Backbone as CSV, one residue per row, in Angstrom:
resi,resn,N_x,N_y,N_z,CA_x,CA_y,CA_z,C_x,C_y,C_z
1,MET,0.854,-1.187,0.000,0.000,0.000,0.000,0.894,1.243,0.000
2,LYS,0.596,2.161,-0.913,1.406,3.364,-1.064,0.834,4.495,-0.223
3,ASN,1.677,5.143,0.609,1.217,6.253,1.440,0.963,7.492,0.579
4,ALA,-0.248,8.102,0.757,-0.585,9.338,0.033,0.033,10.525,0.762
5,GLY,0.503,11.510,0.029,1.092,12.694,0.636,1.750,13.569,-0.404
6,PHE,2.337,14.647,0.063,2.987,15.588,-0.843,4.477,15.298,-0.894
7,SER,4.997,15.393,-2.077,6.440,15.263,-2.220,7.101,16.583,-1.835
8,LEU,8.404,16.543,-1.661,9.140,17.752,-1.297,8.994,18.825,-2.372
9,ILE,9.021,18.393,-3.622,8.882,19.353,-4.725,7.517,20.011,-4.686
10,GLU,6.490,19.220,-4.434,5.135,19.775,-4.368,5.005,20.783,-3.220
11,LEU,5.622,20.467,-2.097,5.582,21.397,-0.964,6.296,22.706,-1.298
12,LEU,7.444,22.583,-1.971,8.177,23.788,-2.347,7.384,24.636,-3.332
13,VAL,6.739,23.972,-4.295,5.914,24.702,-5.265,4.768,25.414,-4.553
14,ALA,4.137,24.711,-3.603,3.028,25.312,-2.859,3.497,26.524,-2.059
15,LEU,4.676,26.413,-1.455,5.209,27.541,-0.690,5.501,28.741,-1.590
16,VAL,6.081,28.472,-2.758,6.389,29.558,-3.689,5.119,30.239,-4.166
17,VAL,4.127,29.430,-4.559,2.854,29.987,-5.030,2.179,30.787,-3.916
18,GLY,2.192,30.227,-2.709,1.599,30.937,-1.575,2.302,32.252,-1.301
19,GLY,3.640,32.229,-1.405,4.398,33.463,-1.198,4.073,34.515,-2.238
20,ILE,3.915,34.085,-3.484,3.565,35.025,-4.556,2.201,35.648,-4.297
21,ILE,1.245,34.821,-3.875,-0.108,35.324,-3.606,-0.094,36.326,-2.455
22,ILE,0.627,35.984,-1.385,0.701,36.885,-0.230,1.380,38.201,-0.611
23,THR,2.470,38.101,-1.381,3.175,39.314,-1.812,2.286,40.193,-2.678
24,ALA,1.554,39.554,-3.608,0.656,40.311,-4.486,-0.441,40.996,-3.682
25,ALA,-0.983,40.267,-2.694,-2.038,40.847,-1.859,-1.499,42.023,-1.047
26,TYR,-0.271,41.890,-0.556,0.334,42.964,0.233,0.607,44.192,-0.637
27,MET,1.107,43.956,-1.844,1.365,45.075,-2.754,0.066,45.767,-3.145
28,LEU,-0.995,44.992,-3.328,-2.299,45.577,-3.638,-2.783,46.433,-2.477
29,PHE,-2.582,45.935,-1.259,-2.966,46.699,-0.070,-2.196,48.011,0.003
30,LEU,-0.886,47.941,-0.234,-0.070,49.156,-0.189,-0.488,50.141,-1.274
31,GLY,-0.799,49.602,-2.466,-1.238,50.470,-3.554,-2.545,51.163,-3.234
32,ASN,-3.482,50.410,-2.666,-4.769,50.998,-2.285,-4.593,52.037,-1.183
33,GLN,-3.710,51.731,-0.237,-3.449,52.678,0.846,-2.837,53.968,0.305
34,ARG,-1.894,53.843,-0.635,-1.265,55.017,-1.232,-2.294,55.847,-2.005
35,THR,-3.154,55.163,-2.750,-4.196,55.868,-3.506,-5.130,56.618,-2.573
36,TYR,-5.508,55.978,-1.472,-6.399,56.625,-0.505,-5.737,57.858,0.104
37,LEU,-4.469,57.723,0.491,-3.757,58.854,1.090,-3.642,60.014,0.104
38,MET,-3.337,59.689,-1.162,-3.201,60.737,-2.169,-4.522,61.458,-2.396
39,GLN,-5.603,60.692,-2.505,-6.915,61.306,-2.716,-7.304,62.174,-1.528
40,ASP,-7.023,61.692,-0.328,-7.350,62.456,0.879,-6.564,63.766,0.920
41,GLU,-5.281,63.709,0.572,-4.455,64.915,0.576,-4.874,65.879,-0.535
42,LEU,-5.226,65.350,-1.709,-5.649,66.213,-2.814,-6.930,66.964,-2.471
43,ILE,-7.842,66.285,-1.795,-9.077,66.951,-1.364,-8.748,68.077,-0.392
44,SER,-7.844,67.797,0.542,-7.449,68.809,1.526,-6.780,70.007,0.853
45,ILE,-5.906,69.738,-0.129,-5.242,70.834,-0.844,-6.260,71.680,-1.591
46,GLN,-7.176,71.010,-2.287,-8.190,71.741,-3.054,-9.039,72.625,-2.158
47,GLN,-9.357,72.121,-0.972,-10.174,72.893,-0.033,-9.404,74.075,0.551
48,THR,-8.103,74.102,0.332,-7.280,75.229,0.788,-7.029,76.235,-0.323
49,ILE,-6.567,75.750,-1.481,-6.102,76.689,-2.511,-7.245,77.353,-3.274
50,ARG,-8.342,76.642,-3.483,-9.429,77.275,-4.240,-10.063,78.437,-3.470
51,PRO,-10.454,78.245,-2.201,-10.979,79.396,-1.450,-9.960,80.526,-1.328
52,ALA,-8.675,80.176,-1.210,-7.643,81.210,-1.095,-7.569,82.050,-2.368
53,ALA,-7.595,81.387,-3.524,-7.549,82.117,-4.796,-8.799,82.967,-4.977
54,GLU,-9.947,82.420,-4.613,-11.194,83.171,-4.756,-11.232,84.361,-3.800
55,TYR,-10.655,84.186,-2.619,-10.581,85.284,-1.651,-9.724,86.423,-2.204
56,MET,-8.552,86.084,-2.721,-7.699,87.112,-3.310,-8.379,87.765,-4.501
57,GLY,-9.021,86.946,-5.324,-9.686,87.469,-6.510,-10.794,88.444,-6.185
58,ARG,-11.481,88.196,-5.080,-12.582,89.085,-4.686,-12.072,90.499,-4.407
59,PHE,-10.904,90.601,-3.805,-10.333,91.926,-3.531,-9.647,92.510,-4.766
60,ILE,-8.917,91.675,-5.499,-8.228,92.166,-6.693,-9.227,92.714,-7.706
61,ARG,-10.395,92.106,-7.762,-11.426,92.543,-8.712,-11.818,94.005,-8.499
62,ILE,-11.749,94.492,-7.257,-12.158,95.881,-6.989,-10.952,96.807,-6.816
63,ALA,-9.770,96.318,-7.200,-8.587,97.188,-7.154,-8.830,98.427,-8.002
64,GLY,-8.528,99.579,-7.435,-8.711,100.831,-8.163,-10.103,101.411,-8.075
65,LEU,-10.992,100.777,-7.310,-12.347,101.316,-7.159,-12.257,102.745,-6.623
66,ASP,-12.822,103.678,-7.367,-12.642,105.097,-7.056,-13.890,105.869,-7.491
67,PRO,-15.008,105.676,-6.768,-16.269,106.289,-7.203,-16.228,107.811,-7.247
68,GLU,-15.369,108.416,-6.459,-15.276,109.877,-6.463,-14.213,110.386,-7.438
69,GLN,-13.591,109.440,-8.166,-12.605,109.784,-9.198,-11.502,110.706,-8.662
70,THR,-10.932,110.270,-7.544,-9.843,111.049,-6.947,-8.498,110.748,-7.598
71,GLY,-8.404,109.581,-8.269,-7.141,109.177,-8.868,-6.131,108.655,-7.869
72,LEU,-6.582,108.348,-6.657,-5.672,107.924,-5.592,-5.589,106.410,-5.431
73,PHE,-6.426,105.666,-6.156,-6.512,104.224,-5.924,-6.072,103.446,-7.165
74,GLY,-5.529,102.251,-6.930,-5.100,101.402,-8.041,-4.025,100.434,-7.604
75,LEU,-3.252,99.940,-8.561,-2.162,99.016,-8.274,-0.969,99.797,-7.737
76,ARG,-0.432,99.343,-6.610,0.678,100.047,-5.966,2.005,99.321,-6.174
77,ASP,1.979,97.992,-6.154,3.195,97.205,-6.350,2.806,95.887,-7.010
78,THR,3.453,95.558,-8.119,3.097,94.343,-8.857,4.359,93.579,-9.210
79,THR,4.450,92.336,-8.728,5.522,91.431,-9.132,4.867,90.113,-9.525
80,ASN,5.678,89.173,-9.996,5.120,87.879,-10.389,4.758,87.004,-9.194
81,SER,5.166,87.401,-7.989,4.871,86.581,-6.815,4.176,87.345,-5.688
82,SER,3.889,88.627,-5.909,3.185,89.405,-4.890,2.441,90.552,-5.555
83,ILE,1.498,91.119,-4.806,0.719,92.227,-5.345,0.264,93.120,-4.202
84,GLU,0.192,94.415,-4.472,-0.355,95.369,-3.507,-1.199,96.382,-4.274
85,PHE,-2.367,96.688,-3.741,-3.284,97.591,-4.435,-4.166,98.301,-3.418
86,SER,-4.866,99.332,-3.891,-5.759,100.085,-3.015,-7.103,100.277,-3.694
87,PHE,-8.114,100.578,-2.887,-9.460,100.808,-3.409,-10.266,101.605,-2.396
88,ASP,-11.294,102.256,-2.885,-12.228,102.994,-2.034,-13.292,102.013,-1.560
89,THR,-13.583,102.023,-0.264,-14.518,101.038,0.302,-15.935,101.563,0.449
90,VAL,-16.259,102.694,-0.141,-17.585,103.298,0.044,-18.700,102.326,-0.298
91,ASP,-18.599,101.653,-1.451,-19.684,100.802,-1.917,-19.394,99.318,-1.756
92,THR,-18.389,98.965,-0.947,-18.017,97.561,-0.836,-18.526,96.903,0.432
93,GLY,-18.950,97.693,1.412,-19.335,97.118,2.689,-18.147,96.772,3.553
94,LEU,-16.943,97.147,3.114,-15.731,96.869,3.874,-15.369,98.069,4.729
95,THR,-14.547,97.831,5.720,-14.154,98.905,6.629,-12.835,99.512,6.191
96,GLY,-12.792,100.817,6.034,-11.557,101.493,5.673,-10.562,101.449,6.819
97,VAL,-9.275,101.277,6.495,-8.272,101.142,7.548,-7.167,102.187,7.441
98,LEU,-7.058,102.875,6.316,-6.020,103.903,6.198,-6.600,105.272,6.498
99,GLU,-7.540,105.647,5.692,-8.287,106.872,5.852,-9.744,106.484,5.685
100,PRO,-10.667,107.369,5.990,-12.071,107.012,5.790,-12.314,106.509,4.377
101,ASN,-12.964,105.344,4.285,-13.381,104.768,3.010,-12.224,104.379,2.088
102,SER,-11.084,104.013,2.643,-9.987,103.559,1.790,-9.308,102.354,2.424
103,GLU,-8.735,101.515,1.568,-8.047,100.333,2.078,-6.944,99.919,1.123
104,ILE,-5.884,99.362,1.689,-4.796,98.764,0.913,-4.773,97.273,1.217
105,LYS,-4.587,96.465,0.173,-4.449,95.025,0.339,-3.174,94.572,-0.336
106,ALA,-2.523,93.572,0.254,-1.337,92.978,-0.347,-1.344,91.482,-0.066
107,PHE,-0.825,90.705,-1.013,-0.756,89.252,-0.866,0.626,88.768,-1.286
108,ARG,1.127,87.739,-0.571,2.410,87.130,-0.907,2.475,85.739,-0.273
109,VAL,3.491,84.950,-0.648,3.798,83.686,0.023,5.151,83.829,0.695
110,GLN,5.179,83.468,1.960,6.408,83.542,2.751,6.482,82.296,3.625
111,GLY,7.562,81.514,3.468,7.710,80.319,4.285,6.573,79.337,4.136
112,ASN,6.121,79.114,2.899,5.015,78.190,2.602,3.699,78.604,3.251
113,GLN,3.562,79.886,3.513,2.308,80.423,4.040,1.829,81.563,3.152
114,LEU,0.551,81.527,2.796,-0.051,82.628,2.059,-0.422,83.705,3.061
115,GLU,0.089,84.913,2.817,-0.114,86.002,3.768,-0.813,87.179,3.102
116,GLU,-1.552,87.930,3.921,-2.166,89.167,3.451,-1.821,90.289,4.426
117,ARG,-1.891,91.505,3.910,-1.640,92.666,4.761,-2.531,93.813,4.306
118,SER,-3.126,94.467,5.279,-3.838,95.713,5.004,-2.971,96.848,5.528
119,THR,-2.910,96.975,6.822,-1.910,97.842,7.449,-1.288,97.036,8.572
120,GLY,-0.082,97.370,8.937,0.559,96.643,10.018,1.216,95.372,9.520
121,ALA,1.194,94.342,10.372,1.927,93.111,10.103,1.199,92.223,9.102
122,TRP,1.980,91.349,8.471,1.413,90.334,7.596,0.703,89.282,8.437
123,GLU,-0.410,88.757,7.909,-1.186,87.728,8.594,-1.353,86.518,7.680
124,THR,-1.225,85.327,8.256,-1.359,84.089,7.487,-2.829,83.784,7.220
125,ILE,-3.149,83.487,5.962,-4.524,83.119,5.616,-4.617,81.699,5.059
126,ALA,-3.478,81.073,4.722,-3.474,79.680,4.261,-2.072,79.117,4.430
127,GLU,-2.004,77.816,4.742,-0.721,77.158,4.954,-0.465,76.104,3.881
128,ASN,0.767,75.608,3.849,1.193,74.607,2.868,1.035,75.113,1.438
129,ILE,1.406,76.373,1.229,1.377,76.986,-0.096,2.815,77.134,-0.585
130,GLU,3.122,76.551,-1.729,4.508,76.569,-2.212,4.762,77.601,-3.304
131,ALA,3.728,78.019,-3.989,3.940,79.001,-5.058,2.704,79.869,-5.217
132,LEU,2.945,81.148,-5.431,1.889,82.105,-5.760,2.391,82.917,-6.943
133,ASN,1.599,82.963,-7.999,2.033,83.640,-9.215,0.931,84.540,-9.751
134,PHE,1.346,85.727,-10.196,0.424,86.657,-10.842,0.926,86.941,-12.257
135,ALA,0.024,86.812,-13.222,0.316,87.210,-14.600,-0.592,88.387,-14.926
136,TYR,-0.011,89.435,-15.484,-0.742,90.680,-15.715,-0.951,90.881,-17.213
137,LEU,-2.196,91.130,-17.606,-2.541,91.263,-19.016,-3.114,92.646,-19.302
138,ASP,-2.898,93.117,-20.537,-3.484,94.394,-20.937,-4.883,94.176,-21.513
139,ARG,-5.484,95.206,-22.064,-6.858,95.112,-22.548,-6.997,94.146,-23.725
140,ASP,-5.890,93.867,-24.422,-5.922,92.941,-25.553,-5.556,91.518,-25.156
141,GLY,-5.312,91.295,-23.868,-4.958,89.960,-23.405,-3.487,89.625,-23.526
142,ASN,-2.666,90.617,-23.813,-1.221,90.399,-23.900,-0.568,90.604,-22.533
143,VAL,0.492,89.847,-22.286,1.192,89.951,-21.006,1.895,91.301,-20.900
144,VAL,1.701,91.959,-19.762,2.412,93.205,-19.465,3.741,92.826,-18.820
145,ALA,4.822,92.994,-19.556,6.131,92.550,-19.077,6.779,93.559,-18.135
146,ASP,6.666,94.828,-18.457,7.283,95.873,-17.635,6.286,96.296,-16.555
147,LEU,6.441,95.700,-15.372,5.477,95.934,-14.293,5.773,97.197,-13.500
148,VAL,6.826,97.902,-13.865,7.156,99.163,-13.199,6.687,100.346,-14.031
149,ASN,7.108,100.378,-15.279,6.802,101.531,-16.130,5.486,101.398,-16.891
150,ASN,4.963,100.177,-16.990,3.756,99.967,-17.783,2.613,99.408,-16.943
151,ARG,2.662,99.656,-15.651,1.640,99.128,-14.741,0.243,99.647,-15.098
152,GLY,0.170,100.846,-15.636,-1.123,101.423,-15.974,-1.851,100.704,-17.084
153,ALA,-1.155,99.809,-17.804,-1.791,99.070,-18.899,-2.520,97.821,-18.411
154,ILE,-2.339,97.450,-17.164,-2.918,96.208,-16.642,-4.437,96.320,-16.532
155,ARG,-5.129,95.302,-17.079,-6.584,95.242,-16.990,-7.075,93.911,-16.418
156,THR,-6.272,92.875,-16.573,-6.646,91.533,-16.119,-5.479,90.920,-15.362
157,ILE,-5.794,90.208,-14.283,-4.756,89.548,-13.487,-5.109,88.076,-13.335
158,GLN,-4.170,87.218,-13.696,-4.353,85.773,-13.539,-3.606,85.311,-12.292
159,ILE,-4.338,84.645,-11.409,-3.772,84.137,-10.156,-3.542,82.638,-10.296
160,SER,-2.360,82.168,-9.955,-2.075,80.731,-9.888,-1.456,80.436,-8.533
161,ILE,-1.983,79.417,-7.872,-1.516,79.084,-6.527,-1.308,77.576,-6.434
162,VAL,-0.167,77.169,-5.891,0.178,75.752,-5.747,0.217,75.400,-4.267
163,GLY,-0.559,74.389,-3.894,-0.558,73.894,-2.521,0.042,72.504,-2.454
164,ARG,0.532,72.130,-1.291,1.139,70.811,-1.123,0.489,70.078,0.040
165,SER,0.710,68.763,0.079,0.141,67.941,1.141,0.875,68.169,2.450
166,GLN,0.174,67.879,3.539,0.800,67.958,4.857,1.651,66.727,5.131
167,ARG,1.210,65.573,4.591,1.886,64.307,4.862,2.594,63.797,3.608
168,PRO,3.765,63.184,3.763,4.413,62.524,2.625,3.660,61.249,2.258
169,ILE,3.724,60.884,0.991,3.067,59.678,0.505,4.123,58.593,0.322
170,PRO,3.981,57.446,1.000,4.981,56.374,0.879,5.097,55.872,-0.564
171,ARG,6.328,55.595,-0.981,6.611,55.014,-2.300,6.019,55.857,-3.433
172,TYR,6.140,57.166,-3.302,5.642,58.086,-4.326,6.671,59.191,-4.538
173,THR,6.935,59.504,-5.790,7.853,60.595,-6.119,7.132,61.599,-7.003
174,ASN,7.118,62.838,-6.579,6.460,63.899,-7.342,7.517,64.650,-8.151
175,ASN,7.501,64.431,-9.459,8.440,65.127,-10.346,7.702,66.021,-11.340
176,ASN,6.533,66.517,-10.913,5.725,67.374,-11.778,6.157,68.832,-11.661
177,ALA,6.173,69.518,-12.781,6.358,70.969,-12.800,4.984,71.621,-12.918
178,PHE,4.860,72.847,-12.418,3.574,73.544,-12.466,3.709,74.791,-13.331
179,ILE,2.759,74.920,-14.269,2.791,75.947,-15.302,1.569,76.840,-15.156
180,ASN,1.767,78.154,-15.232,0.617,79.055,-15.126,-0.146,79.119,-16.450
181,LEU,-1.174,79.943,-16.507,-2.030,80.000,-17.687,-1.322,80.589,-18.901
182,GLN,-0.174,81.210,-18.705,0.607,81.763,-19.805,1.724,80.825,-20.258
183,GLY,1.769,79.619,-19.668,2.783,78.649,-20.050,4.120,78.837,-19.371
184,THR,4.154,79.627,-18.319,5.397,79.881,-17.582,5.493,78.961,-16.369
185,GLU,6.630,78.335,-16.193,6.833,77.458,-15.036,6.934,78.299,-13.770
186,ILE,6.078,77.988,-12.798,6.103,78.735,-11.542,6.631,77.893,-10.384
187,LEU,6.705,76.571,-10.590,7.311,75.695,-9.580,7.945,74.515,-10.307
188,PRO,9.272,74.383,-10.256,9.940,73.261,-10.924,9.692,71.958,-10.173
189,PRO,10.017,70.810,-10.778,9.864,69.525,-10.091,10.636,69.508,-8.775
190,GLN,9.986,69.044,-7.723,10.618,68.991,-6.404,11.213,67.624,-6.091
191,ASN,10.771,66.595,-6.847,11.319,65.242,-6.696,11.282,64.760,-5.247
192,ASP,10.148,64.962,-4.605,9.963,64.472,-3.244,8.685,63.641,-3.196
193,ASN,8.225,63.313,-2.003,7.036,62.462,-1.884,5.830,63.220,-1.347
194,LEU,5.720,64.499,-1.698,4.560,65.301,-1.333,3.660,65.494,-2.548
195,VAL,2.359,65.438,-2.322,1.386,65.672,-3.388,1.169,67.176,-3.534
196,ARG,0.978,67.632,-4.766,0.738,69.052,-5.020,-0.418,69.232,-5.991
197,MET,-1.015,70.416,-5.926,-2.109,70.759,-6.831,-2.069,72.260,-7.084
198,MET,-2.456,72.651,-8.303,-2.498,74.069,-8.651,-3.924,74.480,-8.996
199,PHE,-4.284,75.694,-8.618,-5.570,76.281,-9.003,-5.303,77.662,-9.584
200,SER,-5.962,77.971,-10.689,-5.780,79.270,-11.342,-7.117,79.967,-11.518
201,GLU,-7.075,81.276,-11.447,-8.282,82.085,-11.629,-7.917,83.362,-12.380
202,THR,-8.777,83.740,-13.311,-8.586,84.969,-14.074,-9.538,86.037,-13.558
203,VAL,-8.978,87.187,-13.203,-9.769,88.261,-12.594,-9.759,89.485,-13.504
204,GLN,-10.941,89.931,-13.883,-11.073,91.165,-14.653,-11.137,92.340,-13.673
205,CYS,-10.184,93.242,-13.790,-10.131,94.401,-12.892,-10.896,95.552,-13.542
206,ARG,-12.172,95.587,-13.321,-13.042,96.504,-14.063,-12.841,97.974,-13.682
207,ASN,-12.127,98.225,-12.586,-11.927,99.616,-12.164,-10.589,100.196,-12.605
208,LEU,-9.750,99.375,-13.232,-8.455,99.867,-13.687,-8.593,100.492,-15.075
209,GLY,-7.948,101.611,-15.268,-7.959,102.261,-16.565,-9.178,103.103,-16.840
210,LEU,-9.999,103.342,-15.819,-11.191,104.166,-16.030,-10.830,105.651,-16.000
């Protein structure tokens, strides 16, 4: 009578197959976990950068508001990474902080924080921000290159803001560059394991050039 059982080769084959299945299941688990973490971080970034861009756009839209035509309001300082402007607050429902019915606003990124200033110190309004870019266009939609001598030609401002994740993503490398609406790179590849997202908004400054 022959004893039934597994040969050594059969046992080794079973162990190898079992190991492959376990490894595949583990890799699938890690992949799903990475996907979940990335999606969670992307949602968090979007909930930060979109409201931030819309907040800036709401004020930039009324830059130069001057119902009494005093000629005192408009763009005060314009760079590709910061902006400062003034407006009359008579019809905005906002509180004037410099003189009655007037306000200055400025925005910049410093130390991965989006900051604003009216008067006094800068205040943080959003965190984990890696890039803030402004592109300035004239009435024909052309880029205004000379932001010192030709500032009066600006009619439209495009805002681009890049946010990053708070947590690193395991086994992930981010080598993406971020390009603004004019095709200019505003953040080169960082080659790290942080997720990033960009949001852009075009703002028509209806009070400039009046």
